[in-house]
C-alpha positions in Angstrom: 19.1 -9.4 21.2 19.3 -8.1 17.7 22.8 -8.0 16.2 22.9 -5.7 13.2 25.8 -5.9 10.8 25.6 -2.8 8.7 26.8 -2.2 5.2 29.7 0.2 4.4 28.4 3.5 5.7 24.8 4.6 6.2 22.4 5.0 3.3 21.5 8.6 2.5 19.7 10.1 -0.5 21.7 12.1 -2.9 21.3 15.9 -3.5 17.9 17.3 -4.1 18.5 17.7 -7.8 18.1 21.5 -7.9 21.1 21.7 -10.3 18.8 20.1 -12.9 20.9 17.0 -13.3 19.1 14.0 -14.8 19.4 10.4 -13.6 20.6 8.4 -16.6 18.0 6.0 -18.1 20.7 3.3 -17.8 20.5 3.5 -14.0 16.7 3.6 -13.9 15.8 1.0 -16.5 19.0 -1.1 -16.9 19.6 -4.4 -15.1 19.6 -4.5 -11.3 22.8 -5.4 -9.6 21.2 -8.3 -7.8 17.5 -9.4 -7.5 15.3 -12.3 -6.5 17.7 -13.4 -3.7 17.1 -16.9 -2.2 18.7 -19.4 0.1 19.1 -23.0 -0.8 17.0 -25.5 1.1 20.0 -26.8 3.0 21.1 -23.2 3.9 24.5 -23.6 2.3 24.1 -21.3 -0.7 22.7 -17.9 -1.6 21.4 -17.4 -5.1 20.2 -14.4 -7.1 19.8 -13.0 -10.5 22.5 -10.6 -11.7 24.0 -9.5 -15.0 26.7 -11.6 -16.6 28.0 -9.8 -19.7 25.0 -7.5 -19.5 22.3 -10.2 -19.4 20.5 -11.4 -16.2 21.8 -14.8 -15.2 21.7 -17.1 -12.2 24.5 -16.6 -9.6 25.3 -18.7 -6.6 27.7 -18.3 -3.6 28.4 -19.9 -0.3 26.0 -18.5 2.3 28.9 -17.5 4.6 30.7 -15.6 1.8 28.5 -14.0 -0.8 31.5 -12.2 -2.4 32.5 -15.6 -3.9 29.4 -15.6 -6.1 29.8 -16.8 -9.6 27.4 -17.1 -12.6 26.0 -20.7 -13.1 24.2 -19.9 -16.3 25.3 -18.2 -19.5 22.2 -16.7 -21.2 23.3 -14.2 -23.8 20.0 -12.8 -25.0 16.8 -12.4 -23.0 17.9 -13.1 -19.5 16.4 -15.2 -16.7 13.5 -13.8 -14.6 12.1 -16.6 -12.5 13.7 -19.6 -10.7 13.4 -21.9 -7.7 15.6 -24.3 -5.7 14.9 -28.0 -5.9 15.5 -30.1 -2.8 18.5 -31.8 -4.5 20.2 -28.4 -4.5 19.7 -27.9 -8.2 18.2 -24.7 -9.5 15.1 -24.7 -11.8 14.2 -21.8 -14.0 11.7 -20.8 -16.7 12.4 -19.1 -19.9 10.4 -18.3 -23.0 11.4 -17.3 -26.6 11.3 -13.6 -27.3 8.2 -12.9 -25.2 6.0 -15.7 -26.6 5.2 -16.9 -23.0 5.7 -20.5 -24.0 7.7 -21.1 -20.9 10.2 -24.0 -20.9 11.7 -25.5 -17.7 15.4 -25.7 -17.3 17.7 -27.0 -14.5 21.3 -26.3 -13.6 23.5 -27.6 -10.8 25.2 -24.6 -9.2 27.9 -26.6 -7.4 31.6 -26.1 -8.1 32.6 -27.5 -11.5 28.9 -27.8 -12.5 26.8 -25.4 -14.4 25.6 -27.5 -17.4 22.1 -26.3 -18.3 19.5 -29.0 -19.3 16.0 -28.3 -20.7 13.3 -30.5 -19.2 10.2 -29.6 -21.3 9.4 -29.5 -25.0 9.1 -26.5 -27.3 5.7 -25.1 -28.3 3.9 -25.4 -25.1 3.7 -23.7 -21.7 5.2 -25.4 -18.6 5.0 -24.3 -15.0 6.3 -25.8 -11.7 3.4 -27.4 -9.9 5.1 -28.7 -6.7 8.6 -29.1 -5.2 8.7 -31.4 -2.2 11.3 -32.2 0.4 10.1 -35.8 0.4 11.1 -36.3 -3.2 14.3 -34.3 -3.6 15.1 -35.7 -7.0 11.6 -35.2 -8.4 9.2 -32.4 -9.1 5.7 -31.9 -10.4 5.3 -29.9 -13.6 2.1 -28.9 -15.4 2.3 -28.7 -19.2 -0.3 -28.1 -21.9 1.3 -30.1 -24.7 -1.7 -32.5 -25.0 -4.3 -29.8 -25.3 -3.2 -26.1 -25.4 -6.2 -25.1 -23.3 -5.5 -27.2 -20.3 -2.4 -28.2 -18.2 -1.8 -31.8 -17.2 0.4 -32.6 -14.3 3.5 -34.7 -14.8 6.0 -36.2 -12.4 9.5 -35.4 -13.5 12.7 -37.2 -12.5 15.4 -34.6 -12.3 18.3 -37.1 -12.9 16.9 -38.7 -16.0 14.5 -36.1 -17.3 11.8 -38.8 -17.7 8.3 -37.9 -16.9 5.1 -39.8 -16.1 1.5 -38.5 -16.2 0.1 -37.9 -12.7 -3.1 -36.1 -13.5 -4.9 -35.6 -16.8 -6.8 -32.3 -16.9 -10.5 -32.9 -17.9 -11.0 -29.1 -18.3 -10.2 -27.6 -14.9 -8.6 -24.3 -14.3 -5.9 -25.8 -12.1 -5.0 -28.2 -9.2 -3.6 -28.1 -5.7 -1.1 -30.8 -4.8 0.5 -31.7 -1.5 4.0 -32.6 -0.4 3.3 -36.3 -1.0 2.6 -35.5 -4.7 -1.1 -36.2 -4.2 -3.7 -34.2 -6.1 -5.9 -32.8 -3.3 -8.1 -30.2 -5.0 -9.2 -29.1 -8.5 -10.6 -25.6 -9.3 -13.3 -25.6 -12.0 -14.1 -22.1 -13.5 -17.7 -22.1 -14.5 -19.3 -20.6 -17.6 -21.1 -17.9 -15.5 -17.8 -16.6 -14.1 -17.9 -18.5 -10.8 -15.8 -21.4 -9.5 -16.1 -24.8 -7.9 -13.6 -26.5 -5.6 -13.6 -30.3 -6.1 -11.8 -33.1 -4.3 -11.0 -36.6 -5.8 -13.2 -39.3 -4.2 -13.8 -42.8 -5.4 -12.5 -42.2 -8.9 -14.6 -39.1 -9.5 -14.6 -35.4 -8.5 -16.9 -34.2 -5.7 -17.8 -30.5 -5.3 -17.1 -29.3 -1.7 -17.4 -25.6 -2.2 -19.1 -23.3 -4.8 -18.4 -19.6 -5.4 -20.7 -17.5 -7.5 -19.5 -14.9 -10.0 -20.0 -12.0 -7.6 -17.7 -13.5 -5.1 -15.2 -15.2 -7.3 -12.0 -13.9 -8.7 -8.5 -15.5 -8.8 -7.5 -12.5 -6.7 -10.3 -12.6 -4.1 -11.3 -16.2 -3.6 -8.3 -18.5 -4.3 -6.6 -21.6 -2.9 -3.2 -21.0 -1.4 -1.9 -24.4 -0.4 -2.3 -27.6 1.6 -0.8 -28.2 5.1 1.5 -31.2 5.7 -1.3 -33.5 6.5 -2.8 -33.1 3.0 -6.2 -32.5 4.4 -6.3 -28.8 5.4 -6.7 -26.2 2.5 -5.6 -22.6 3.1 -7.6 -20.2 0.9 -8.8 -16.6 0.6 -12.5 -16.1 0.7 -15.0 -13.2 0.5 -18.3 -15.0 0.5 -20.8 -13.3 2.9 -18.2 -10.5 3.4 -16.6 -7.8 1.4 -12.8 -8.1 1.9 -11.1 -11.4 1.3 -10.2 -13.2 4.5 -7.7 -16.0 5.1 -9.5 -19.3 6.0 -8.7 -23.0 6.3 -11.0 -25.7 4.9 -11.1 -29.2 6.2 -11.3 -31.3 3.0 -12.8 -34.2 4.8 -15.5 -32.5 6.7 -16.0 -29.4 4.7 -15.7 -27.3 7.9 -14.3 -23.8 7.4 -12.3 -21.7 10.0 -11.5 -18.0 9.8 -7.8 -17.3 10.4 -7.3 -13.6 9.6 -9.2 -10.7 8.2 -9.1 -6.9 7.7 -12.1 -4.6 7.2 -10.4 -2.4 4.6 -8.2 -4.7 2.6 -7.9 -8.2 1.1 -5.3 -10.7 2.3 -2.4 -10.0 0.0 0.5 -12.2 1.0 1.3 -15.1 3.4 4.4 -16.3 5.2 4.5 -20.1 5.2 6.6 -22.4 7.3 9.1 -24.1 5.0 8.6 -27.6 6.5 5.2 -27.7 8.2 3.4 -25.7 5.5 1.4 -23.8 8.1 0.7 -20.1 7.6 2.6 -18.0 10.2 1.7 -14.5 9.1 -0.6 -12.8 6.6 -0.3 -9.4 5.0 -3.0 -6.9 4.2 -2.4 -3.9 2.0 -4.7 -0.8 2.0 -2.4 2.1 1.3 0.7 0.4 2.9 1.4 -3.2 3.7 1.1 -4.5 7.3 1.6 -8.0 8.6 -0.6 -9.9 11.1 1.4 -12.5 13.0 -0.5 -15.8 13.5 2.4 -17.9 14.9 3.9 -16.7 18.2 7.2 -18.5 17.4 8.1 -15.9 14.9 6.9 -12.8 16.8 10.3 -11.9 18.2 12.0 -12.5 14.8 9.6 -10.1 13.1 9.9 -7.5 15.8 13.7 -7.7 15.6 13.7 -7.4 11.8 11.5 -4.3 11.9 14.5 -2.6 13.6 17.0 -3.5 11.0 16.2 -1.0 8.2 13.6 1.4 6.9 10.9 0.4 4.5 8.4 -2.4 4.1 9.8 -5.8 5.2 9.3 -9.2 3.6 10.8 -12.6 4.4 11.5 -13.7 0.8 13.3 -17.0 1.4 14.0 -19.5 4.2 16.1 -22.6 4.7 14.3 -25.9 5.3 15.5 -26.0 8.9 14.2 -22.4 9.2 17.4 -21.2 10.8 18.3 -18.8 7.9 16.1 -16.2 6.3 16.6 -13.8 3.4 14.8 -10.6 4.2 14.1 -7.6 1.9 13.3 -4.0 2.7 11.4 -1.9 0.2 11.6 1.9 0.4 10.2 4.5 -2.0 13.2 6.8 -2.5 16.1 4.4 -2.7 17.0 0.9 -3.7 15.8 -2.0 -1.7 18.0 -3.9 0.8 18.7 -7.6 1.2 19.8 -9.1 4.6 20.8 -12.6 5.7 19.1 -13.3 9.1 20.4 -16.0 11.4 17.5 -16.9 13.7 19.8 -18.7 16.2 22.2 -15.8 16.8 19.8 -12.9 16.0 22.4 -11.5 13.5 21.0 -9.6 10.6 23.9 -9.3 8.1 23.6 -6.8 5.3 24.1 -8.4 1.9 23.5 -5.8 -0.8 21.0 -3.4 -2.3 19.5 -4.3 -5.7 21.0 -1.3 -7.4 23.9 0.4 -5.8 24.0 3.2 -8.4 20.7 4.5 -7.1 22.1 5.2 -3.6 23.4 8.6 -4.4 20.8 9.6 -6.9 18.2 12.4 -6.2 15.1 10.1 -5.7 11.7 11.4 -4.7 9.2 10.3 -2.1 5.9 8.6 -3.0 2.8 9.7 -1.0 -0.4 7.7 -0.6 -3.6 9.8 -1.1 -7.3 9.0 -1.1 -9.2 10.5 -4.0 -13.0 10.5 -4.1 -14.6 9.4 -7.3 -17.7 11.3 -8.6 -20.0 8.6 -7.1 -18.2 8.4 -3.7 -15.7 5.6 -3.9 -12.3 6.0 -2.2 -9.6 5.6 -4.7 -6.3 4.7 -3.0 -3.7 6.5 -5.1 0.0 7.4 -5.0 1.7 10.7 -6.1 5.3 11.5 -6.6 6.6 15.1 -6.9 9.9 16.3 -8.3 12.5 17.1 -5.6 12.6 20.7 -4.6 9.1 21.6 -5.7 7.4 21.2 -2.3 8.9 24.1 -0.3 6.5 23.9 2.7 6.4 20.1 2.9 2.7 19.7 2.4 2.9 17.1 -0.4 1.8 19.8 -2.9 4.1 21.6 -5.3 4.7 25.3 -4.9 3.0 25.8 -8.3 1.1 23.5 -10.7 3.3 21.1 -12.6 3.0 19.0 -15.8 1.6 15.7 -14.7 1.7 12.1 -16.0 -1.3 9.9 -15.0 0.3 6.5 -14.9 -2.3 3.7 -15.2 -1.6 0.2 -14.0 -2.3 -2.9 -16.1 -4.5 -5.9 -15.3 -6.9 -4.3 -14.7 -7.2 -6.9 -11.9 -4.1 -5.7 -10.2 -3.2 -2.7 -8.1 -0.6 0.0 -7.6 1.4 -0.1 -4.4 3.7 2.1 -2.4 7.4 1.8 -2.9 10.2 2.4 -5.3 8.9 2.7 -8.9 11.4 3.3 -11.7 8.8 5.0 -13.9 7.7 7.4 -11.1 11.3 8.2 -10.4 12.1 8.8 -14.0 9.2 11.1 -14.6 9.7 13.0 -11.3 13.4 13.5 -12.1 12.3 15.0 -15.5 10.1 17.5 -13.8 6.7 15.9 -13.8 4.3 15.1 -11.0 3.2 11.5 -11.3 -0.1 10.1 -10.2 -1.1 6.4 -10.0 -4.8 5.6 -9.2 -6.3 2.4 -8.0 -9.5 2.8 -10.0 -12.5 0.6 -9.5 -11.9 -2.9 -10.6 -8.4 -2.9 -9.0 -7.7 -5.7 -6.5 -7.0 -5.5 -2.8 -9.9 -3.4 -1.6 -12.7 -6.0 -1.4 -15.2 -7.4 -3.8 -17.6 -4.4 -3.9 -14.8 -2.2 -5.2 -13.6 -4.8 -7.7 -17.1 -5.7 -8.9 -17.8 -2.0 -9.4 -15.5 -2.3 -12.4 -17.6 -5.0 -14.1 -18.5 -4.0 -17.6 -16.9 -0.6 -17.0 -13.9 -0.7 -19.4 -14.2 2.7 -21.0 -17.0 3.6 -18.6 -16.7 4.3 -14.9 -13.2 2.9 -14.7 -12.3 5.6 -17.1 -14.3 8.2 -15.1 -12.1 7.4 -12.0 -9.0 8.3 -14.0 -10.5 11.6 -15.2 -11.6 12.3 -11.6 -8.1 11.7 -10.4 -6.7 14.1 -13.0 -9.3 16.7 -12.0 -8.4 16.2 -8.3 -4.8 17.0 -9.1 -5.8 20.2 -10.9 -8.1 21.3 -8.1 -5.3 20.6 -5.5 -2.9 22.8 -7.4 -0.7 19.9 -8.3 -1.3 19.7 -12.0 -1.3 22.3 -14.8 -4.6 21.4 -16.6 -3.1 22.0 -20.0 -0.1 19.7 -19.4 -1.5 16.3 -18.3 -0.5 13.1 -20.1 -1.9 9.6 -19.7 0.3 6.6 -19.9 0.1 2.9 -19.2 0.7 -0.7 -20.3 -1.7 -3.5 -21.0 -5.0 -2.3 -19.5 -3.2 1.0 -18.9 -2.6 1.1 -22.6 -6.3 0.5 -23.3 -7.1 3.3 -20.8 -4.8 5.6 -22.7 -6.4 4.8 -26.1 -9.9 5.1 -24.5 -8.9 8.5 -23.1 -7.7 9.9 -26.4 -10.6 8.5 -28.4 -13.5 9.0 -26.0 -12.4 12.1 -24.0 -10.2 13.6 -26.7 -9.7 17.0 -24.9 -8.9 15.6 -21.5 -5.2 15.0 -21.9 -2.4 16.7 -23.8 -1.0 13.4 -25.1 -0.9 9.7 -24.5 1.6 6.8 -24.3 0.2 3.3 -24.9 2.2 0.2 -24.4 0.6 -3.1 -25.5 -2.9 -1.9 -25.0 -5.9 -3.5 -26.7 -7.8 -1.2 -29.1 -10.6 -3.6 -30.1 -12.2 -5.5 -27.3 -13.8 -8.1 -29.6 -10.7 -9.1 -31.4 -8.8 -8.9 -28.1 -11.2 -11.4 -26.5 -11.2 -13.7 -29.5 -7.4 -13.9 -29.7 -6.4 -14.6 -26.1 -4.1 -17.6 -25.6 -5.7 -21.0 -25.7 -4.7 -21.7 -22.0 -7.0 -18.8 -21.0 -10.0 -20.8 -22.1 -11.1 -21.6 -18.5 -11.2 -17.8 -17.8 -13.6 -16.9 -20.7 -16.7 -17.0 -18.4 -15.1 -14.6 -16.1 -14.1 -12.3 -18.9 -17.7 -12.2 -20.1 -18.8 -11.1 -16.6 -16.1 -8.5 -16.2 -15.4 -7.1 -19.7 -18.4 -8.1 -21.9 -19.9 -11.0 -23.7 -18.5 -11.3 -27.2 -20.7 -14.3 -28.0 -24.1 -12.4 -28.1 -25.3 -9.7 -30.5 -26.0 -7.4 -27.6 -22.7 -8.1 -26.0 -20.8 -7.5 -29.2 -22.5 -4.1 -29.7 -21.5 -3.1 -26.1 -17.9 -4.1 -26.7 -17.8 -2.3 -30.0 -18.9 0.9 -28.3 -16.2 0.5 -25.6 -13.5 -0.2 -28.1 -11.1 2.7 -28.9 -10.8 1.6 -32.5 -14.4 2.6 -33.1 -13.8 6.2 -31.9 -10.4 6.8 -33.6 -11.8 9.7 -35.6 -12.0 11.7 -32.3 -8.3 11.7 -31.7 -6.8 15.2 -31.6 -3.8 14.8 -29.3 -0.4 13.2 -30.0 -0.1 9.5 -29.4 2.8 7.1 -28.9 2.3 3.4 -29.2 4.7 0.6 -28.2 4.2 -3.1 -29.1 6.0 -6.4 -28.7 5.7 -8.4 -31.9 5.3 -11.7 -30.0 2.7 -10.6 -27.5 0.4 -13.6 -26.9 -2.1 -11.7 -24.7 -2.5 -8.4 -26.6 -1.5 -9.4 -30.1 0.2 -7.0 -32.5 -3.0 -6.6 -34.4 -4.4 -4.6 -31.6 -1.8 -1.9 -32.1 -1.9 -2.2 -35.9 -5.6 -1.6 -36.0 -5.5 1.7 -34.2 -2.4 2.9 -36.0 -3.9 2.1 -39.4 -7.2 3.9 -38.5 -5.3 7.0 -37.4 -3.1 6.9 -40.5 -6.1 6.8 -42.8 -7.5 9.9 -41.1 -4.2 11.7 -41.3 -3.9 11.8 -37.5 -0.2 11.8 -36.4 0.9 8.7 -34.4 4.3 7.2 -33.6 4.4 3.5 -33.5 7.3 1.5 -32.1 7.6 -2.3 -32.6 10.1 -4.6 -30.9 10.5 -7.9 -32.8 12.0 -9.8 -29.9 9.5 -8.8 -27.2 6.1 -9.9 -26.0 3.6 -8.4 -23.4 6.0 -5.8 -22.0 9.7 -5.7 -22.5 12.2 -8.0 -20.8 15.4 -6.8 -22.4 16.8 -3.7 -20.7 18.1 -2.5 -24.1 14.5 -2.4 -25.3 13.1 -0.8 -22.2 15.7 2.0 -22.5 14.9 2.5 -26.1 11.2 2.7 -25.4 11.6 5.1 -22.5 14.1 7.2 -24.5 11.4 7.8 -27.1 8.7 8.3 -24.5 10.9 10.9 -22.7 11.4 13.0 -25.9 7.7 12.6 -26.7 6.6 13.8 -23.3 9.1 16.7 -23.2 7.8 17.8 -26.6 4.2 18.0 -25.4 4.4 18.7 -21.7 7.6 20.7 -21.5 9.7 18.6 -19.1 13.4 17.9 -19.3 14.8 15.0 -21.3 18.0 13.1 -21.8 18.7 12.8 -25.5 18.3 9.4 -27.1 22.0 9.2 -27.7 23.2 5.6 -27.9 20.1 4.0 -26.3 19.2 2.3 -29.6 22.5 0.6 -30.2 21.6 -2.8 -28.7 17.8 -2.5 -29.1 15.6 -4.2 -31.7 13.4 -1.1 -31.9 11.7 -0.4 -35.3 9.5 2.5 -36.1 7.0 1.6 -38.9 5.1 4.9 -38.5 5.7 8.4 -37.2 9.4 8.6 -36.6 9.4 12.2 -37.7 6.9 13.1 -34.9 9.4 12.7 -32.0 12.5 14.9 -31.7 15.7 13.0 -32.4 14.0 9.7 -33.2 14.9 9.5 -37.0 18.5 10.6 -36.3 18.9 7.9 -33.5 17.5 5.2 -35.8 19.9 6.2 -38.6 22.9 6.3 -36.2 22.0 2.8 -34.9 21.6 1.4 -38.4 24.8 3.0 -39.7 26.7 1.6 -36.7 25.3 -1.9 -37.2 26.2 -1.8 -40.9 29.9 -1.1 -40.2 32.3 -4.0 -40.7 
């Protein structure tokens, strides 16, 4: 029997926003109340990330009394975004410096009277947790690229002393899989032709047990997941001789493969792993919405019970080692997600908190999955959000065409998903329809769909975005004269490509950390991406041949800058290691030389995207005024959103209403004694 302990009062969306009120940017883009909730291995404590003095820090509380939570770190600048529990009940977390992605590993003891933070890895290199094992509670495996920045070696760390010893030197592989006994069981070698090899250590050398060609290989389609507790069975996703990626198990001794789960429409997207046995108990597939396939009958009743607890897509996000306590999250589209503590023995599902209580009474809109046909017949799984009160007959279409923002995801080997999206909500609240399209090359829909994006940056991938905008016009959703394109990373590239290669298609564009020159982009990626260069040549273009360079030049927005006729806003983190600042500088300089207006925002303490909420709010404050100027939506004045931000505007401050004044006010305030 399910025992449901509810929060204080039922959740209900706020008013429909017909009074024109705007949701403050602080609510949409500020810190969450609580996020990344986990339970300690022994089940005694709950942890999460939450603001302390306005900065995300680690908090911990007794599992039976979450209200007694206290911060166990005291970061005052960038905040903590990723962490894990060690089996000695210490917490491990990663942090970089101002977005440089040279992640360092720290530890802290969350116990009473504890809280002293200790750094475990050196500066100037990138560290990542390789393995945490219940059999070695005071040790962990860490991979570090301090010997050769291209490759990560595996070290065994003692958490008490901080001492480390080399476990596995990397001869040039893309990565390793280790088991709970801290044995290296598998290496993945990424080949020069864009494929991969799985190798096992035998008799002092490496033996290939499985080869994947470039058509089948992608880190998102064919990828190792983990090893079972015997150390001999590898769980992996695989799409050889099939289209969608299925979940399989490979016997590392015999080479025998066994199919575990598959879906004809979608790739395996997530797994639920037993905390002690390391067996996979459920696998998720996501086409337009996520659904779980249960593999282990021992959790069927639990999953059925939990589906009754709350609305939204359910995930088991953390489990105690004895598997008696689960942390469960529920994602909805028009409200903040919920966290529950689930006691498997009693069947009690106890509400903990939402991740942003301020959103509970705000007028948030629904997100609707739609399928858009590309001009050559592909199904493009997409998501549209409409402003509240604009769909009188409930047919998911507005009563009259609206200004629309085409929001393009990054990657491009990534995908858009259903669920709460702060940018969708922000734009819909300001009066825009918002459309996100899983264009060809996006992940999750099989290898044919993904491979259809090979060598199509600025080509058919761009056509899919144009087709989506045309669909919105034909459906009466979008006003053809008021469509903007906006995105980050690859989405930023798509924005630049749209304004340079199809200059009349959009009214304006917003680019965040997008590459403008594919040759300089490929030649300046981080050294630790070296194993991926073969894959990049297959999927983006070959910068090592004369023919390939000519192709990449043609697909680079920088070489079509003279075509730009529509307003452009560009945002860049000065420390971005993936899309370096030069990518934005090039296009800004080219437009300036031609007298084409552009507004350029630079954040000195950010990298590939913005971690500090103060910088996010500053960026979106400018973007909001920019979009309102060119599409006619509502906007909240910039006000004091710059006060704690590092924002600089080297070019084009006069192009955006209120931008110069807000900068001056910020600078005058900071200059006051």
